[in-house]
PyMOL Python script that loads the backbone (N, CA, C, O; Angstrom):
from pymol import cmd

cmd.read_pdbstr("""\
ATOM      1  N   MET A   1      72.426 162.637  66.184  1.00  0.00           N
ATOM      2  CA  MET A   1      72.929 162.142  64.924  1.00  0.00           C
ATOM      3  C   MET A   1      74.389 161.463  64.978  1.00  0.00           C
ATOM      4  O   MET A   1      75.193 161.717  65.875  1.00  0.00           O
ATOM      5  N   ALA A   2      74.577 160.802  64.194  1.00  0.00           N
ATOM      6  CA  ALA A   2      75.850 160.192  63.908  1.00  0.00           C
ATOM      7  C   ALA A   2      77.077 161.200  63.675  1.00  0.00           C
ATOM      8  O   ALA A   2      76.981 162.128  62.872  1.00  0.00           O
ATOM      9  N   THR A   3      78.012 161.004  64.282  1.00  0.00           N
ATOM     10  CA  THR A   3      79.244 161.983  64.108  1.00  0.00           C
ATOM     11  C   THR A   3      80.282 161.294  62.960  1.00  0.00           C
ATOM     12  O   THR A   3      81.354 161.827  62.672  1.00  0.00           O
ATOM     13  N   ASP A   4      79.899 160.268  62.461  1.00  0.00           N
ATOM     14  CA  ASP A   4      80.868 159.766  61.186  1.00  0.00           C
ATOM     15  C   ASP A   4      80.056 158.734  60.685  1.00  0.00           C
ATOM     16  O   ASP A   4      79.056 158.363  61.301  1.00  0.00           O
ATOM     17  N   PHE A   5      80.458 158.169  59.460  1.00  0.00           N
ATOM     18  CA  PHE A   5      79.926 157.132  58.746  1.00  0.00           C
ATOM     19  C   PHE A   5      80.802 156.031  58.536  1.00  0.00           C
ATOM     20  O   PHE A   5      81.934 156.444  58.284  1.00  0.00           O
ATOM     21  N   PRO A   6      80.725 154.866  58.542  1.00  0.00           N
ATOM     22  CA  PRO A   6      81.666 153.758  58.127  1.00  0.00           C
ATOM     23  C   PRO A   6      82.332 153.915  56.702  1.00  0.00           C
ATOM     24  O   PRO A   6      81.720 154.649  55.926  1.00  0.00           O
ATOM     25  N   PRO A   7      83.377 153.393  56.295  1.00  0.00           N
ATOM     26  CA  PRO A   7      83.973 153.527  54.916  1.00  0.00           C
ATOM     27  C   PRO A   7      82.908 152.896  53.998  1.00  0.00           C
ATOM     28  O   PRO A   7      82.130 152.021  54.376  1.00  0.00           O
ATOM     29  N   TYR A   8      82.939 153.359  52.899  1.00  0.00           N
ATOM     30  CA  TYR A   8      82.129 152.834  51.751  1.00  0.00           C
ATOM     31  C   TYR A   8      82.947 151.888  51.138  1.00  0.00           C
ATOM     32  O   TYR A   8      84.160 152.095  51.102  1.00  0.00           O
ATOM     33  N   PRO A   9      82.367 150.672  50.549  1.00  0.00           N
ATOM     34  CA  PRO A   9      80.883 150.170  50.955  1.00  0.00           C
ATOM     35  C   PRO A   9      81.104 149.468  52.498  1.00  0.00           C
ATOM     36  O   PRO A   9      82.199 149.105  52.928  1.00  0.00           O
ATOM     37  N   PRO A  10      80.108 149.386  53.059  1.00  0.00           N
ATOM     38  CA  PRO A  10      78.657 149.437  52.710  1.00  0.00           C
ATOM     39  C   PRO A  10      78.108 150.897  52.639  1.00  0.00           C
ATOM     40  O   PRO A  10      78.692 151.811  53.220  1.00  0.00           O
ATOM     41  N   CYS A  11      76.991 151.088  51.924  1.00  0.00           N
ATOM     42  CA  CYS A  11      76.313 152.491  52.201  1.00  0.00           C
ATOM     43  C   CYS A  11      75.986 152.707  53.172  1.00  0.00           C
ATOM     44  O   CYS A  11      75.590 151.743  53.827  1.00  0.00           O
ATOM     45  N   ALA A  12      75.966 153.937  53.751  1.00  0.00           N
ATOM     46  CA  ALA A  12      75.473 154.517  55.023  1.00  0.00           C
ATOM     47  C   ALA A  12      74.467 155.718  54.828  1.00  0.00           C
ATOM     48  O   ALA A  12      74.773 156.694  54.142  1.00  0.00           O
ATOM     49  N   THR A  13      73.539 155.624  55.315  1.00  0.00           N
ATOM     50  CA  THR A  13      72.684 156.905  55.338  1.00  0.00           C
ATOM     51  C   THR A  13      72.043 157.243  56.705  1.00  0.00           C
ATOM     52  O   THR A  13      71.869 158.406  57.069  1.00  0.00           O
ATOM     53  N   TYR A  14      71.711 156.196  57.418  1.00  0.00           N
ATOM     54  CA  TYR A  14      71.059 156.615  58.619  1.00  0.00           C
ATOM     55  C   TYR A  14      71.800 157.607  59.711  1.00  0.00           C
ATOM     56  O   TYR A  14      72.928 157.277  60.077  1.00  0.00           O
ATOM     57  N   PRO A  15      71.278 158.668  60.183  1.00  0.00           N
ATOM     58  CA  PRO A  15      69.898 158.941  59.976  1.00  0.00           C
ATOM     59  C   PRO A  15      69.621 160.038  58.909  1.00  0.00           C
ATOM     60  O   PRO A  15      68.590 160.677  59.123  1.00  0.00           O
ATOM     61  N   CYS A  16      70.199 160.323  58.010  1.00  0.00           N
ATOM     62  CA  CYS A  16      70.185 161.218  56.851  1.00  0.00           C
ATOM     63  C   CYS A  16      69.581 160.753  55.649  1.00  0.00           C
ATOM     64  O   CYS A  16      69.768 159.692  55.054  1.00  0.00           O
ATOM     65  N   ARG A  17      68.768 161.782  55.360  1.00  0.00           N
ATOM     66  CA  ARG A  17      68.098 161.716  53.944  1.00  0.00           C
ATOM     67  C   ARG A  17      68.429 162.825  52.982  1.00  0.00           C
ATOM     68  O   ARG A  17      67.925 162.868  51.860  1.00  0.00           O
ATOM     69  N   THR A  18      69.190 163.628  53.384  1.00  0.00           N
ATOM     70  CA  THR A  18      69.502 164.825  52.598  1.00  0.00           C
ATOM     71  C   THR A  18      71.024 165.042  52.448  1.00  0.00           C
ATOM     72  O   THR A  18      71.736 164.707  53.394  1.00  0.00           O
ATOM     73  N   ARG A  19      71.527 165.520  51.451  1.00  0.00           N
ATOM     74  CA  ARG A  19      72.999 165.856  51.242  1.00  0.00           C
ATOM     75  C   ARG A  19      73.463 166.534  52.450  1.00  0.00           C
ATOM     76  O   ARG A  19      74.305 166.031  53.195  1.00  0.00           O
ATOM     77  N   GLU A  20      72.847 167.823  52.675  1.00  0.00           N
ATOM     78  CA  GLU A  20      73.417 168.475  53.841  1.00  0.00           C
ATOM     79  C   GLU A  20      73.663 167.671  55.121  1.00  0.00           C
ATOM     80  O   GLU A  20      74.693 167.759  55.790  1.00  0.00           O
ATOM     81  N   CYS A  21      72.675 166.920  55.386  1.00  0.00           N
ATOM     82  CA  CYS A  21      72.745 165.980  56.618  1.00  0.00           C
ATOM     83  C   CYS A  21      73.873 165.123  56.519  1.00  0.00           C
ATOM     84  O   CYS A  21      74.675 165.080  57.453  1.00  0.00           O
ATOM     85  N   CYS A  22      74.050 164.339  55.354  1.00  0.00           N
ATOM     86  CA  CYS A  22      75.190 163.417  55.166  1.00  0.00           C
ATOM     87  C   CYS A  22      76.593 164.387  55.409  1.00  0.00           C
ATOM     88  O   CYS A  22      77.591 163.787  55.807  1.00  0.00           O
ATOM     89  N   GLY A  23      76.675 165.611  55.219  1.00  0.00           N
ATOM     90  CA  GLY A  23      77.872 166.398  55.322  1.00  0.00           C
ATOM     91  C   GLY A  23      78.004 166.766  56.832  1.00  0.00           C
ATOM     92  O   GLY A  23      78.925 167.481  57.226  1.00  0.00           O
ATOM     93  N   LEU A  24      77.113 166.286  57.611  1.00  0.00           N
ATOM     94  CA  LEU A  24      77.081 166.466  58.965  1.00  0.00           C
ATOM     95  C   LEU A  24      77.181 168.075  59.436  1.00  0.00           C
ATOM     96  O   LEU A  24      77.692 168.546  60.451  1.00  0.00           O
ATOM     97  N   PHE A  25      76.561 168.682  58.418  1.00  0.00           N
ATOM     98  CA  PHE A  25      76.483 170.203  58.459  1.00  0.00           C
ATOM     99  C   PHE A  25      77.870 170.973  58.612  1.00  0.00           C
ATOM    100  O   PHE A  25      77.943 172.172  58.882  1.00  0.00           O
ATOM    101  N   LYS A  26      79.179 169.963  58.365  1.00  0.00           N
ATOM    102  CA  LYS A  26      80.457 170.799  58.524  1.00  0.00           C
ATOM    103  C   LYS A  26      81.136 170.435  57.247  1.00  0.00           C
ATOM    104  O   LYS A  26      82.145 171.095  56.998  1.00  0.00           O
ATOM    105  N   TYR A  27      80.784 169.514  56.384  1.00  0.00           N
ATOM    106  CA  TYR A  27      81.673 168.939  55.255  1.00  0.00           C
ATOM    107  C   TYR A  27      80.863 169.462  53.874  1.00  0.00           C
ATOM    108  O   TYR A  27      79.646 169.639  53.938  1.00  0.00           O
ATOM    109  N   LYS A  28      81.567 169.690  52.676  1.00  0.00           N
ATOM    110  CA  LYS A  28      81.057 169.915  51.429  1.00  0.00           C
ATOM    111  C   LYS A  28      80.148 168.676  51.097  1.00  0.00           C
ATOM    112  O   LYS A  28      80.306 167.592  51.659  1.00  0.00           O
ATOM    113  N   THR A  29      79.352 168.870  50.310  1.00  0.00           N
ATOM    114  CA  THR A  29      78.481 167.622  49.824  1.00  0.00           C
ATOM    115  C   THR A  29      78.225 167.983  48.038  1.00  0.00           C
ATOM    116  O   THR A  29      77.621 167.234  47.270  1.00  0.00           O
ATOM    117  N   GLU A  30      78.727 169.038  47.742  1.00  0.00           N
ATOM    118  CA  GLU A  30      78.564 169.240  46.088  1.00  0.00           C
ATOM    119  C   GLU A  30      79.695 170.141  45.704  1.00  0.00           C
ATOM    120  O   GLU A  30      79.972 171.133  46.377  1.00  0.00           O
ATOM    121  N   TRP A  31      80.354 169.797  44.616  1.00  0.00           N
ATOM    122  CA  TRP A  31      81.566 170.499  43.970  1.00  0.00           C
ATOM    123  C   TRP A  31      81.372 170.677  42.422  1.00  0.00           C
ATOM    124  O   TRP A  31      81.885 170.054  41.493  1.00  0.00           O
ATOM    125  N   PRO A  32      80.371 171.840  42.428  1.00  0.00           N
ATOM    126  CA  PRO A  32      80.123 172.202  40.860  1.00  0.00           C
ATOM    127  C   PRO A  32      81.427 172.746  40.066  1.00  0.00           C
ATOM    128  O   PRO A  32      81.542 172.662  38.844  1.00  0.00           O
ATOM    129  N   ASN A  33      82.267 173.240  40.819  1.00  0.00           N
ATOM    130  CA  ASN A  33      83.711 173.863  40.350  1.00  0.00           C
ATOM    131  C   ASN A  33      84.481 172.648  39.875  1.00  0.00           C
ATOM    132  O   ASN A  33      85.532 172.930  39.298  1.00  0.00           O
ATOM    133  N   LEU A  34      84.197 171.366  39.986  1.00  0.00           N
ATOM    134  CA  LEU A  34      85.212 170.564  39.646  1.00  0.00           C
ATOM    135  C   LEU A  34      85.080 169.973  38.038  1.00  0.00           C
ATOM    136  O   LEU A  34      85.918 169.321  37.415  1.00  0.00           O
ATOM    137  N   VAL A  35      83.807 170.409  37.618  1.00  0.00           N
ATOM    138  CA  VAL A  35      83.444 169.863  36.140  1.00  0.00           C
ATOM    139  C   VAL A  35      84.600 170.271  35.139  1.00  0.00           C
ATOM    140  O   VAL A  35      84.972 171.438  35.010  1.00  0.00           O
ATOM    141  N   GLY A  36      85.028 169.416  34.582  1.00  0.00           N
ATOM    142  CA  GLY A  36      86.131 169.630  33.360  1.00  0.00           C
ATOM    143  C   GLY A  36      87.569 169.303  33.966  1.00  0.00           C
ATOM    144  O   GLY A  36      88.531 169.045  33.243  1.00  0.00           O
ATOM    145  N   MET A  37      87.629 169.338  35.357  1.00  0.00           N
ATOM    146  CA  MET A  37      89.036 168.929  35.975  1.00  0.00           C
ATOM    147  C   MET A  37      89.368 167.495  35.688  1.00  0.00           C
ATOM    148  O   MET A  37      88.521 166.696  35.289  1.00  0.00           O
ATOM    149  N   ALA A  38      90.698 167.174  35.914  1.00  0.00           N
ATOM    150  CA  ALA A  38      91.206 165.962  35.684  1.00  0.00           C
ATOM    151  C   ALA A  38      90.610 165.092  36.994  1.00  0.00           C
ATOM    152  O   ALA A  38      90.609 165.547  38.138  1.00  0.00           O
ATOM    153  N   ALA A  39      90.193 163.997  36.694  1.00  0.00           N
ATOM    154  CA  ALA A  39      89.585 162.964  37.734  1.00  0.00           C
ATOM    155  C   ALA A  39      90.441 162.805  39.101  1.00  0.00           C
ATOM    156  O   ALA A  39      89.818 162.911  40.158  1.00  0.00           O
ATOM    157  N   GLU A  40      91.794 162.564  39.137  1.00  0.00           N
ATOM    158  CA  GLU A  40      92.617 162.459  40.154  1.00  0.00           C
ATOM    159  C   GLU A  40      92.679 163.474  41.104  1.00  0.00           C
ATOM    160  O   GLU A  40      92.722 163.298  42.322  1.00  0.00           O
ATOM    161  N   GLN A  41      92.683 164.915  40.314  1.00  0.00           N
ATOM    162  CA  GLN A  41      92.721 166.197  41.113  1.00  0.00           C
ATOM    163  C   GLN A  41      91.409 166.447  41.877  1.00  0.00           C
ATOM    164  O   GLN A  41      91.283 166.850  43.033  1.00  0.00           O
ATOM    165  N   ALA A  42      90.422 166.108  40.947  1.00  0.00           N
ATOM    166  CA  ALA A  42      89.179 166.281  41.477  1.00  0.00           C
ATOM    167  C   ALA A  42      88.838 165.344  42.751  1.00  0.00           C
ATOM    168  O   ALA A  42      88.061 165.637  43.660  1.00  0.00           O
ATOM    169  N   LYS A  43      89.516 164.269  42.634  1.00  0.00           N
ATOM    170  CA  LYS A  43      89.026 163.124  43.714  1.00  0.00           C
ATOM    171  C   LYS A  43      89.905 163.611  45.123  1.00  0.00           C
ATOM    172  O   LYS A  43      89.450 163.635  46.267  1.00  0.00           O
ATOM    173  N   ALA A  44      91.184 163.958  44.729  1.00  0.00           N
ATOM    174  CA  ALA A  44      91.864 164.656  45.933  1.00  0.00           C
ATOM    175  C   ALA A  44      91.159 165.825  46.676  1.00  0.00           C
ATOM    176  O   ALA A  44      91.171 165.914  47.904  1.00  0.00           O
ATOM    177  N   ILE A  45      90.538 166.726  45.845  1.00  0.00           N
ATOM    178  CA  ILE A  45      89.759 167.918  46.396  1.00  0.00           C
ATOM    179  C   ILE A  45      88.475 167.312  47.060  1.00  0.00           C
ATOM    180  O   ILE A  45      88.036 167.893  48.052  1.00  0.00           O
ATOM    181  N   ILE A  46      87.901 166.308  46.643  1.00  0.00           N
ATOM    182  CA  ILE A  46      86.775 166.006  47.370  1.00  0.00           C
ATOM    183  C   ILE A  46      87.092 165.339  48.706  1.00  0.00           C
ATOM    184  O   ILE A  46      86.526 165.583  49.771  1.00  0.00           O
ATOM    185  N   VAL A  47      88.105 164.437  48.495  1.00  0.00           N
ATOM    186  CA  VAL A  47      88.405 163.840  49.745  1.00  0.00           C
ATOM    187  C   VAL A  47      88.824 164.790  51.037  1.00  0.00           C
ATOM    188  O   VAL A  47      88.394 164.678  52.185  1.00  0.00           O
ATOM    189  N   LYS A  48      89.664 165.638  50.597  1.00  0.00           N
ATOM    190  CA  LYS A  48      90.076 166.943  51.314  1.00  0.00           C
ATOM    191  C   LYS A  48      89.028 167.657  51.894  1.00  0.00           C
ATOM    192  O   LYS A  48      89.140 168.048  53.056  1.00  0.00           O
ATOM    193  N   ASP A  49      88.007 167.882  51.229  1.00  0.00           N
ATOM    194  CA  ASP A  49      86.627 168.568  51.528  1.00  0.00           C
ATOM    195  C   ASP A  49      85.753 168.098  52.476  1.00  0.00           C
ATOM    196  O   ASP A  49      85.115 168.803  53.257  1.00  0.00           O
ATOM    197  N   ASN A  50      85.721 166.544  52.380  1.00  0.00           N
ATOM    198  CA  ASN A  50      84.894 165.639  52.963  1.00  0.00           C
ATOM    199  C   ASN A  50      85.555 164.464  53.226  1.00  0.00           C
ATOM    200  O   ASN A  50      85.542 163.591  52.358  1.00  0.00           O
ATOM    201  N   PRO A  51      86.230 164.249  54.438  1.00  0.00           N
ATOM    202  CA  PRO A  51      87.033 162.988  54.694  1.00  0.00           C
ATOM    203  C   PRO A  51      86.004 161.859  54.834  1.00  0.00           C
ATOM    204  O   PRO A  51      86.489 160.727  54.806  1.00  0.00           O
ATOM    205  N   ILE A  52      84.667 161.954  54.981  1.00  0.00           N
ATOM    206  CA  ILE A  52      83.754 160.801  55.365  1.00  0.00           C
ATOM    207  C   ILE A  52      83.252 160.209  54.170  1.00  0.00           C
ATOM    208  O   ILE A  52      82.396 159.335  54.304  1.00  0.00           O
ATOM    209  N   VAL A  53      83.664 160.554  52.917  1.00  0.00           N
ATOM    210  CA  VAL A  53      83.182 159.950  51.925  1.00  0.00           C
ATOM    211  C   VAL A  53      84.368 159.059  51.147  1.00  0.00           C
ATOM    212  O   VAL A  53      85.563 159.263  51.361  1.00  0.00           O
ATOM    213  N   ALA A  54      83.962 158.223  50.382  1.00  0.00           N
ATOM    214  CA  ALA A  54      84.633 157.519  49.327  1.00  0.00           C
ATOM    215  C   ALA A  54      84.429 157.994  47.971  1.00  0.00           C
ATOM    216  O   ALA A  54      83.251 158.164  47.657  1.00  0.00           O
ATOM    217  N   VAL A  55      85.357 158.259  47.053  1.00  0.00           N
ATOM    218  CA  VAL A  55      84.983 158.635  45.627  1.00  0.00           C
ATOM    219  C   VAL A  55      85.242 157.681  44.856  1.00  0.00           C
ATOM    220  O   VAL A  55      86.384 157.223  44.808  1.00  0.00           O
ATOM    221  N   VAL A  56      84.131 157.141  44.022  1.00  0.00           N
ATOM    222  CA  VAL A  56      83.891 156.252  43.144  1.00  0.00           C
ATOM    223  C   VAL A  56      84.048 156.509  41.713  1.00  0.00           C
ATOM    224  O   VAL A  56      82.964 156.777  41.196  1.00  0.00           O
ATOM    225  N   LEU A  57      85.117 156.518  40.833  1.00  0.00           N
ATOM    226  CA  LEU A  57      85.245 156.920  39.387  1.00  0.00           C
ATOM    227  C   LEU A  57      84.206 156.088  38.764  1.00  0.00           C
ATOM    228  O   LEU A  57      84.118 154.923  39.150  1.00  0.00           O
ATOM    229  N   VAL A  58      83.318 156.565  37.754  1.00  0.00           N
ATOM    230  CA  VAL A  58      82.599 156.244  36.666  1.00  0.00           C
ATOM    231  C   VAL A  58      82.888 156.588  35.597  1.00  0.00           C
ATOM    232  O   VAL A  58      82.821 157.777  35.284  1.00  0.00           O
ATOM    233  N   HIS A  59      83.258 155.705  34.811  1.00  0.00           N
ATOM    234  CA  HIS A  59      83.561 156.053  33.331  1.00  0.00           C
ATOM    235  C   HIS A  59      82.456 155.904  32.422  1.00  0.00           C
ATOM    236  O   HIS A  59      81.470 155.218  32.693  1.00  0.00           O
ATOM    237  N   LYS A  60      82.634 156.643  31.167  1.00  0.00           N
ATOM    238  CA  LYS A  60      81.509 156.770  30.318  1.00  0.00           C
ATOM    239  C   LYS A  60      80.854 155.262  29.983  1.00  0.00           C
ATOM    240  O   LYS A  60      81.614 154.318  29.768  1.00  0.00           O
ATOM    241  N   ASP A  61      79.783 155.138  29.961  1.00  0.00           N
ATOM    242  CA  ASP A  61      79.119 153.912  29.534  1.00  0.00           C
ATOM    243  C   ASP A  61      78.945 152.960  30.638  1.00  0.00           C
ATOM    244  O   ASP A  61      78.385 151.879  30.461  1.00  0.00           O
ATOM    245  N   GLU A  62      79.451 153.369  31.873  1.00  0.00           N
ATOM    246  CA  GLU A  62      79.281 152.471  33.005  1.00  0.00           C
ATOM    247  C   GLU A  62      78.088 152.823  33.830  1.00  0.00           C
ATOM    248  O   GLU A  62      77.793 154.017  33.897  1.00  0.00           O
ATOM    249  N   GLY A  63      77.354 151.938  34.472  1.00  0.00           N
ATOM    250  CA  GLY A  63      76.537 152.252  35.244  1.00  0.00           C
ATOM    251  C   GLY A  63      76.526 152.218  36.686  1.00  0.00           C
ATOM    252  O   GLY A  63      77.340 151.440  37.185  1.00  0.00           O
ATOM    253  N   VAL A  64      75.839 152.839  37.425  1.00  0.00           N
ATOM    254  CA  VAL A  64      75.874 152.914  38.849  1.00  0.00           C
ATOM    255  C   VAL A  64      74.671 152.486  39.701  1.00  0.00           C
ATOM    256  O   VAL A  64      73.558 152.489  39.177  1.00  0.00           O
ATOM    257  N   VAL A  65      74.829 152.107  41.015  1.00  0.00           N
ATOM    258  CA  VAL A  65      73.521 151.811  41.646  1.00  0.00           C
ATOM    259  C   VAL A  65      72.826 152.860  42.136  1.00  0.00           C
ATOM    260  O   VAL A  65      73.378 153.685  42.865  1.00  0.00           O
ATOM    261  N   ASP A  66      71.511 152.950  41.785  1.00  0.00           N
ATOM    262  CA  ASP A  66      70.718 153.908  42.146  1.00  0.00           C
ATOM    263  C   ASP A  66      70.261 153.707  43.700  1.00  0.00           C
ATOM    264  O   ASP A  66      69.209 153.133  43.979  1.00  0.00           O
ATOM    265  N   ASN A  67      71.072 154.187  44.601  1.00  0.00           N
ATOM    266  CA  ASN A  67      70.881 154.256  45.985  1.00  0.00           C
ATOM    267  C   ASN A  67      71.340 155.507  46.363  1.00  0.00           C
ATOM    268  O   ASN A  67      71.991 156.188  45.571  1.00  0.00           O
ATOM    269  N   PHE A  68      71.024 155.966  47.711  1.00  0.00           N
ATOM    270  CA  PHE A  68      71.468 157.189  48.402  1.00  0.00           C
ATOM    271  C   PHE A  68      72.427 156.618  49.410  1.00  0.00           C
ATOM    272  O   PHE A  68      72.192 155.673  50.163  1.00  0.00           O
ATOM    273  N   CYS A  69      73.678 157.402  49.313  1.00  0.00           N
ATOM    274  CA  CYS A  69      74.820 156.875  50.143  1.00  0.00           C
ATOM    275  C   CYS A  69      75.437 158.001  50.903  1.00  0.00           C
ATOM    276  O   CYS A  69      76.069 158.721  50.131  1.00  0.00           O
ATOM    277  N   CYS A  70      75.484 158.451  52.264  1.00  0.00           N
ATOM    278  CA  CYS A  70      76.115 159.519  52.680  1.00  0.00           C
ATOM    279  C   CYS A  70      77.634 159.384  52.713  1.00  0.00           C
ATOM    280  O   CYS A  70      78.384 160.314  53.006  1.00  0.00           O
ATOM    281  N   ASN A  71      78.005 158.223  52.408  1.00  0.00           N
ATOM    282  CA  ASN A  71      79.672 157.952  52.614  1.00  0.00           C
ATOM    283  C   ASN A  71      80.145 157.749  51.198  1.00  0.00           C
ATOM    284  O   ASN A  71      81.240 157.223  51.001  1.00  0.00           O
ATOM    285  N   ARG A  72      79.287 158.184  50.090  1.00  0.00           N
ATOM    286  CA  ARG A  72      79.857 157.919  48.694  1.00  0.00           C
ATOM    287  C   ARG A  72      79.662 159.030  47.795  1.00  0.00           C
ATOM    288  O   ARG A  72      78.671 159.750  47.919  1.00  0.00           O
ATOM    289  N   VAL A  73      80.640 159.252  46.782  1.00  0.00           N
ATOM    290  CA  VAL A  73      80.604 160.363  45.637  1.00  0.00           C
ATOM    291  C   VAL A  73      80.689 159.610  44.539  1.00  0.00           C
ATOM    292  O   VAL A  73      81.657 158.852  44.501  1.00  0.00           O
ATOM    293  N   TRP A  74      79.932 159.602  43.611  1.00  0.00           N
ATOM    294  CA  TRP A  74      80.053 159.224  42.157  1.00  0.00           C
ATOM    295  C   TRP A  74      80.801 159.951  41.543  1.00  0.00           C
ATOM    296  O   TRP A  74      80.437 161.123  41.630  1.00  0.00           O
ATOM    297  N   LEU A  75      81.905 159.772  40.812  1.00  0.00           N
ATOM    298  CA  LEU A  75      82.747 161.081  40.053  1.00  0.00           C
ATOM    299  C   LEU A  75      82.623 160.206  38.541  1.00  0.00           C
ATOM    300  O   LEU A  75      83.224 159.230  38.090  1.00  0.00           O
ATOM    301  N   PHE A  76      81.508 161.102  38.015  1.00  0.00           N
ATOM    302  CA  PHE A  76      81.687 160.639  36.384  1.00  0.00           C
ATOM    303  C   PHE A  76      82.646 161.350  35.587  1.00  0.00           C
ATOM    304  O   PHE A  76      82.824 162.561  35.720  1.00  0.00           O
ATOM    305  N   VAL A  77      83.286 160.621  34.743  1.00  0.00           N
ATOM    306  CA  VAL A  77      84.346 161.202  34.026  1.00  0.00           C
ATOM    307  C   VAL A  77      84.300 160.878  32.421  1.00  0.00           C
ATOM    308  O   VAL A  77      83.586 159.911  32.156  1.00  0.00           O
ATOM    309  N   ASP A  78      84.807 161.384  31.522  1.00  0.00           N
ATOM    310  CA  ASP A  78      84.547 161.307  30.131  1.00  0.00           C
ATOM    311  C   ASP A  78      85.602 160.504  29.503  1.00  0.00           C
ATOM    312  O   ASP A  78      86.196 159.707  30.229  1.00  0.00           O
ATOM    313  N   ASP A  79      85.959 160.600  28.144  1.00  0.00           N
ATOM    314  CA  ASP A  79      87.000 159.799  27.548  1.00  0.00           C
ATOM    315  C   ASP A  79      88.327 160.341  28.021  1.00  0.00           C
ATOM    316  O   ASP A  79      89.276 159.604  28.286  1.00  0.00           O
ATOM    317  N   LYS A  80      88.358 161.658  28.118  1.00  0.00           N
ATOM    318  CA  LYS A  80      89.600 162.285  28.626  1.00  0.00           C
ATOM    319  C   LYS A  80      90.128 162.084  30.201  1.00  0.00           C
ATOM    320  O   LYS A  80      91.186 162.500  30.673  1.00  0.00           O
ATOM    321  N   ASN A  81      89.226 161.430  30.776  1.00  0.00           N
ATOM    322  CA  ASN A  81      89.137 161.302  32.238  1.00  0.00           C
ATOM    323  C   ASN A  81      89.010 162.433  33.057  1.00  0.00           C
ATOM    324  O   ASN A  81      89.604 162.588  34.124  1.00  0.00           O
ATOM    325  N   HIS A  82      88.191 163.257  32.518  1.00  0.00           N
ATOM    326  CA  HIS A  82      88.058 164.645  33.202  1.00  0.00           C
ATOM    327  C   HIS A  82      86.526 164.658  33.586  1.00  0.00           C
ATOM    328  O   HIS A  82      85.660 164.124  32.893  1.00  0.00           O
ATOM    329  N   VAL A  83      86.298 165.305  34.727  1.00  0.00           N
ATOM    330  CA  VAL A  83      84.800 165.262  35.350  1.00  0.00           C
ATOM    331  C   VAL A  83      83.792 165.782  34.437  1.00  0.00           C
ATOM    332  O   VAL A  83      83.957 166.855  33.856  1.00  0.00           O
ATOM    333  N   SER A  84      82.533 164.907  34.259  1.00  0.00           N
ATOM    334  CA  SER A  84      81.808 165.442  33.337  1.00  0.00           C
ATOM    335  C   SER A  84      80.427 165.794  33.883  1.00  0.00           C
ATOM    336  O   SER A  84      79.524 166.224  33.165  1.00  0.00           O
ATOM    337  N   GLN A  85      80.313 165.583  35.229  1.00  0.00           N
ATOM    338  CA  GLN A  85      78.893 165.964  35.925  1.00  0.00           C
ATOM    339  C   GLN A  85      79.263 166.477  37.113  1.00  0.00           C
ATOM    340  O   GLN A  85      80.361 166.124  37.543  1.00  0.00           O
ATOM    341  N   VAL A  86      78.511 167.340  37.846  1.00  0.00           N
ATOM    342  CA  VAL A  86      78.603 167.815  39.078  1.00  0.00           C
ATOM    343  C   VAL A  86      78.840 166.681  40.154  1.00  0.00           C
ATOM    344  O   VAL A  86      77.870 165.975  40.427  1.00  0.00           O
ATOM    345  N   PRO A  87      80.077 166.438  40.807  1.00  0.00           N
ATOM    346  CA  PRO A  87      80.111 165.315  42.046  1.00  0.00           C
ATOM    347  C   PRO A  87      79.242 165.800  43.215  1.00  0.00           C
ATOM    348  O   PRO A  87      79.184 166.963  43.615  1.00  0.00           O
ATOM    349  N   MET A  88      78.700 164.945  43.611  1.00  0.00           N
ATOM    350  CA  MET A  88      77.596 165.196  44.976  1.00  0.00           C
ATOM    351  C   MET A  88      77.660 164.015  45.678  1.00  0.00           C
ATOM    352  O   MET A  88      77.841 162.936  45.113  1.00  0.00           O
ATOM    353  N   VAL A  89      77.483 164.174  47.253  1.00  0.00           N
ATOM    354  CA  VAL A  89      77.362 163.097  47.999  1.00  0.00           C
ATOM    355  C   VAL A  89      75.973 162.370  47.543  1.00  0.00           C
ATOM    356  O   VAL A  89      75.092 163.034  46.995  1.00  0.00           O
ATOM    357  N   GLY A  90      75.844 161.197  47.756  1.00  0.00           N
ATOM    358  CA  GLY A  90      74.565 160.580  47.609  1.00  0.00           C
ATOM    359  C   GLY A  90      74.702 159.136  46.695  1.00  0.00           C
ATOM    360  O   GLY A  90      73.702 158.458  46.460  1.00  0.00           O
TER     361      GLY A  90
END
""", "prot")
cmd.dss("prot")
cmd.show_as("cartoon", "prot")
cmd.util.cbc("prot")
cmd.orient("prot")
């Protein structure tokens, strides 16, 4: 298995197809505790917990690409720039 993924973009997944694998079984891959937190604070926590991902902010009414990437976390934020959904690798 790979020991690292290249910076996002481009999307990296090989050889993984699950979040746990994407975390290389040593990094966090989901952050339910960040819902409601300010986006910049949440982003810092995610990067600290999982240094192989890029955090991409997604504001209300913005779309995302529907693909699975081990090296990316969509960070959905509301009108007040607070996390509105559980951030997760993928």
